[in-house]
OpenMM code with the backbone's topology and positions (N, CA, C; nanometers):
from openmm import Vec3, app, unit

residues = "UNK UNK UNK UNK UNK UNK UNK UNK UNK UNK UNK UNK UNK UNK UNK UNK UNK UNK UNK UNK UNK UNK UNK UNK UNK UNK UNK UNK UNK UNK UNK UNK UNK UNK UNK UNK UNK UNK UNK UNK UNK UNK UNK UNK UNK UNK UNK UNK UNK UNK UNK UNK UNK UNK UNK UNK UNK UNK UNK UNK UNK UNK UNK UNK UNK UNK UNK".split()
positions = [
    Vec3(-9.8478, 2.8909, 2.9268),
    Vec3(-9.8734, 2.8407, 3.0098),
    Vec3(-10.0398, 2.8197, 2.9865),
    Vec3(-10.0650, 2.7145, 3.1154),
    Vec3(-10.2124, 2.6997, 3.0796),
    Vec3(-10.2697, 2.7750, 3.1717),
    Vec3(-10.4355, 2.8029, 3.1280),
    Vec3(-10.4802, 2.9084, 3.2339),
    Vec3(-10.5722, 2.8320, 3.3441),
    Vec3(-10.5225, 2.8868, 3.4393),
    Vec3(-10.6012, 2.8641, 3.5953),
    Vec3(-10.7758, 2.8514, 3.5679),
    Vec3(-10.8007, 2.6688, 3.6238),
    Vec3(-10.9487, 2.6720, 3.6489),
    Vec3(-11.0014, 2.7261, 3.7741),
    Vec3(-11.0497, 2.7727, 3.8219),
    Vec3(-11.1213, 2.8154, 3.9691),
    Vec3(-11.2808, 2.7591, 3.9745),
    Vec3(-11.2422, 2.6627, 4.1378),
    Vec3(-11.3679, 2.6022, 4.1855),
    Vec3(-11.4298, 2.6463, 4.3348),
    Vec3(-11.4763, 2.7058, 4.2841),
    Vec3(-11.5880, 2.7650, 4.3768),
    Vec3(-11.6134, 2.7077, 4.4629),
    Vec3(-11.6223, 2.6994, 4.5835),
    Vec3(-11.6932, 2.6144, 4.7108),
    Vec3(-11.8525, 2.7146, 4.7509),
    Vec3(-11.8830, 2.6083, 4.7978),
    Vec3(-12.0474, 2.6452, 4.8835),
    Vec3(-11.9940, 2.7127, 4.9615),
    Vec3(-11.9069, 2.7090, 5.0547),
    Vec3(-11.8836, 2.7489, 5.1506),
    Vec3(-11.7753, 2.9134, 5.1041),
    Vec3(-11.7638, 2.9202, 5.2102),
    Vec3(-11.6350, 3.0809, 5.1843),
    Vec3(-11.4872, 3.0317, 5.1707),
    Vec3(-11.4883, 2.9592, 5.0584),
    Vec3(-11.3550, 2.8536, 4.9839),
    Vec3(-11.3580, 2.8755, 4.8455),
    Vec3(-11.1867, 2.8855, 4.8299),
    Vec3(-11.1985, 2.9310, 4.6958),
    Vec3(-11.0519, 2.8008, 4.6282),
    Vec3(-11.0652, 2.7694, 4.5305),
    Vec3(-10.9736, 2.6458, 4.5014),
    Vec3(-10.9225, 2.6911, 4.3908),
    Vec3(-10.7897, 2.7030, 4.3340),
    Vec3(-10.7044, 2.7801, 4.1922),
    Vec3(-10.6352, 2.6173, 4.2027),
    Vec3(-10.6685, 2.5035, 4.0303),
    Vec3(-10.6007, 2.4621, 4.0046),
    Vec3(-10.5244, 2.5068, 3.8862),
    Vec3(-10.4025, 2.5176, 3.8960),
    Vec3(-10.3094, 2.5152, 3.7599),
    Vec3(-10.2500, 2.4044, 3.6610),
    Vec3(-10.2813, 2.3790, 3.5728),
    Vec3(-10.2143, 2.2410, 3.4955),
    Vec3(-10.1519, 2.2995, 3.3927),
    Vec3(-9.9533, 2.2431, 3.4264),
    Vec3(-9.8923, 2.2516, 3.3770),
    Vec3(-9.8287, 2.1542, 3.3020),
    Vec3(-9.7422, 2.1838, 3.1886),
    Vec3(-9.6708, 2.0208, 3.1290),
    Vec3(-9.5204, 2.1007, 3.1138),
    Vec3(-9.4479, 2.0099, 3.2453),
    Vec3(-9.3219, 2.0551, 3.2583),
    Vec3(-9.2220, 1.9905, 3.2435),
    Vec3(-9.1330, 1.9595, 3.1161),
    Vec3(-8.9996, 1.8810, 3.0975),
    Vec3(-8.9157, 1.9370, 3.0682),
    Vec3(-8.8419, 1.9648, 3.1568),
    Vec3(-8.6688, 2.0303, 3.1473),
    Vec3(-8.6724, 2.0044, 3.0149),
    Vec3(-8.6207, 1.9219, 2.9508),
    Vec3(-8.5196, 1.9117, 2.8503),
    Vec3(-8.5637, 1.9647, 2.7147),
    Vec3(-8.7490, 1.9968, 2.7312),
    Vec3(-8.7882, 2.0667, 2.5892),
    Vec3(-8.8271, 2.1712, 2.6594),
    Vec3(-8.7386, 2.2062, 2.7340),
    Vec3(-8.7185, 2.4001, 2.7281),
    Vec3(-8.6068, 2.4710, 2.7918),
    Vec3(-8.5236, 2.4134, 2.6340),
    Vec3(-8.3525, 2.5101, 2.5726),
    Vec3(-8.4508, 2.5989, 2.5301),
    Vec3(-8.3170, 2.6639, 2.5278),
    Vec3(-8.3777, 2.8057, 2.3997),
    Vec3(-8.2588, 2.7217, 2.2901),
    Vec3(-8.2818, 2.8004, 2.1641),
    Vec3(-8.2122, 2.7880, 2.0489),
    Vec3(-8.0888, 2.7485, 2.0262),
    Vec3(-7.9839, 2.8342, 2.1567),
    Vec3(-7.8678, 2.8621, 2.1498),
    Vec3(-7.7974, 2.6852, 2.2164),
    Vec3(-7.8624, 2.6902, 2.2997),
    Vec3(-7.8481, 2.5466, 2.4169),
    Vec3(-7.8696, 2.3911, 2.2753),
    Vec3(-7.9468, 2.4399, 2.1997),
    Vec3(-8.0481, 2.3251, 2.0634),
    Vec3(-7.9367, 2.2834, 1.9701),
    Vec3(-7.8322, 2.4610, 1.9628),
    Vec3(-7.7492, 2.4025, 1.8485),
    Vec3(-7.6526, 2.4022, 1.9528),
    Vec3(-7.6092, 2.3490, 2.0488),
    Vec3(-7.4561, 2.3016, 2.1136),
    Vec3(-7.4854, 2.1734, 2.1102),
    Vec3(-7.6222, 2.1058, 2.1714),
    Vec3(-7.6560, 2.0470, 2.2009),
    Vec3(-7.6327, 1.9168, 2.0968),
    Vec3(-7.6455, 1.9759, 1.9506),
    Vec3(-7.6542, 1.9371, 1.8099),
    Vec3(-7.5057, 1.9153, 1.7536),
    Vec3(-7.4847, 2.0151, 1.7849),
    Vec3(-7.2893, 2.0282, 1.7128),
    Vec3(-7.2367, 1.9429, 1.7981),
    Vec3(-7.2986, 1.8974, 1.9328),
    Vec3(-7.2262, 1.8291, 2.0067),
    Vec3(-7.2252, 1.6350, 1.9739),
    Vec3(-7.3678, 1.6041, 1.9605),
    Vec3(-7.3769, 1.5228, 1.8552),
    Vec3(-7.3291, 1.4637, 1.7282),
    Vec3(-7.3608, 1.5646, 1.6059),
    Vec3(-7.3194, 1.5814, 1.4954),
    Vec3(-7.1464, 1.5292, 1.5350),
    Vec3(-7.0612, 1.6419, 1.6510),
    Vec3(-6.9245, 1.6212, 1.6247),
    Vec3(-6.8998, 1.4576, 1.6264),
    Vec3(-6.9294, 1.4115, 1.7675),
    Vec3(-6.8851, 1.2614, 1.8055),
    Vec3(-6.9468, 1.2002, 1.7088),
    Vec3(-7.0152, 1.2020, 1.6153),
    Vec3(-7.1181, 1.1254, 1.5235),
    Vec3(-6.9142, 1.1363, 1.3904),
    Vec3(-6.9397, 1.2257, 1.3967),
    Vec3(-6.7859, 1.2622, 1.2625),
    Vec3(-6.6791, 1.1658, 1.3079),
    Vec3(-6.6666, 1.1845, 1.4740),
    Vec3(-6.5576, 1.1283, 1.4820),
    Vec3(-6.5512, 1.0261, 1.5083),
    Vec3(-6.6660, 0.9326, 1.5173),
    Vec3(-6.6758, 0.7512, 1.5196),
    Vec3(-6.6473, 0.7308, 1.3630),
    Vec3(-6.7052, 0.8157, 1.2543),
    Vec3(-6.7223, 0.8207, 1.1527),
    Vec3(-6.5758, 0.7691, 1.0942),
    Vec3(-6.4994, 0.8813, 1.1162),
    Vec3(-6.3003, 0.8845, 1.0971),
    Vec3(-6.2414, 0.7687, 1.1265),
    Vec3(-6.3012, 0.7379, 1.2530),
    Vec3(-6.2202, 0.6237, 1.3141),
    Vec3(-6.2651, 0.4878, 1.2276),
    Vec3(-6.4175, 0.4700, 1.2519),
    Vec3(-6.4566, 0.3510, 1.1027),
    Vec3(-6.3401, 0.3570, 0.9945),
    Vec3(-6.3714, 0.4279, 0.9244),
    Vec3(-6.3572, 0.4594, 0.8083),
    Vec3(-6.1443, 0.4506, 0.8169),
    Vec3(-6.0749, 0.4564, 0.8882),
    Vec3(-5.9477, 0.4278, 0.9431),
    Vec3(-5.9089, 0.2936, 0.9287),
    Vec3(-6.0290, 0.2112, 1.0876),
    Vec3(-6.0138, 0.0737, 1.0614),
    Vec3(-6.0089, 0.0171, 0.9608),
    Vec3(-6.1583, 0.0439, 0.8716),
    Vec3(-6.1697, -0.0255, 0.6939),
    Vec3(-6.0791, -0.0093, 0.6405),
    Vec3(-5.9861, 0.0910, 0.6619),
    Vec3(-5.8107, 0.1161, 0.5241),
    Vec3(-5.7614, 0.0106, 0.5728),
    Vec3(-5.8003, 0.0169, 0.7206),
    Vec3(-5.5900, -0.1208, 0.7887),
    Vec3(-5.6740, -0.2229, 0.7694),
    Vec3(-5.7903, -0.2450, 0.7695),
    Vec3(-5.8352, -0.3973, 0.7646),
    Vec3(-5.8219, -0.4916, 0.6143),
    Vec3(-5.7906, -0.3925, 0.5104),
    Vec3(-5.8067, -0.4098, 0.3655),
    Vec3(-5.7298, -0.4891, 0.3113),
    Vec3(-5.7488, -0.5966, 0.3015),
    Vec3(-5.6042, -0.6983, 0.2433),
    Vec3(-5.5600, -0.6382, 0.1064),
    Vec3(-5.3626, -0.6138, 0.1503),
    Vec3(-5.3516, -0.5784, -0.0036),
    Vec3(-5.3237, -0.6652, -0.1137),
    Vec3(-5.4104, -0.6258, -0.2441),
    Vec3(-5.4311, -0.6768, -0.3229),
    Vec3(-5.2596, -0.7352, -0.4387),
    Vec3(-5.1839, -0.6334, -0.3809),
    Vec3(-5.0467, -0.5742, -0.5117),
    Vec3(-4.9637, -0.7280, -0.4149),
    Vec3(-4.9403, -0.7471, -0.3354),
    Vec3(-4.8992, -0.8717, -0.2289),
    Vec3(-4.9347, -1.0228, -0.3548),
    Vec3(-4.7753, -1.0817, -0.3537),
    Vec3(-4.7653, -1.1740, -0.4534),
    Vec3(-4.7710, -1.3305, -0.3520),
    Vec3(-4.8812, -1.4287, -0.3811),
    Vec3(-4.8711, -1.5354, -0.2913),
    Vec3(-4.7395, -1.6460, -0.3445),
    Vec3(-4.7314, -1.6744, -0.2286),
    Vec3(-4.5655, -1.7943, -0.2847),
    Vec3(-4.6183, -1.9349, -0.2822),
] * unit.nanometer
topology = app.Topology()
chain = topology.addChain("A")
for resn in residues:
    res = topology.addResidue(resn, chain)
    for name in ("N", "CA", "C"):
        topology.addAtom(name, app.Element.getBySymbol(name[0]), res)
């Protein structure tokens, strides 16, 4: 957390400013980051498997003889 800046007025008032950079997505725990990373990796792996299956299905068979 940033140190607060204190501004003192000539009259009887005091103003305190506190500057914070708060991005909720960057304030996750290590465990939450691992869960998100595992989910992304899982989706990528499933997509890769689908791509491999589709490429196997689309390969023309070289063993067929043309008439």
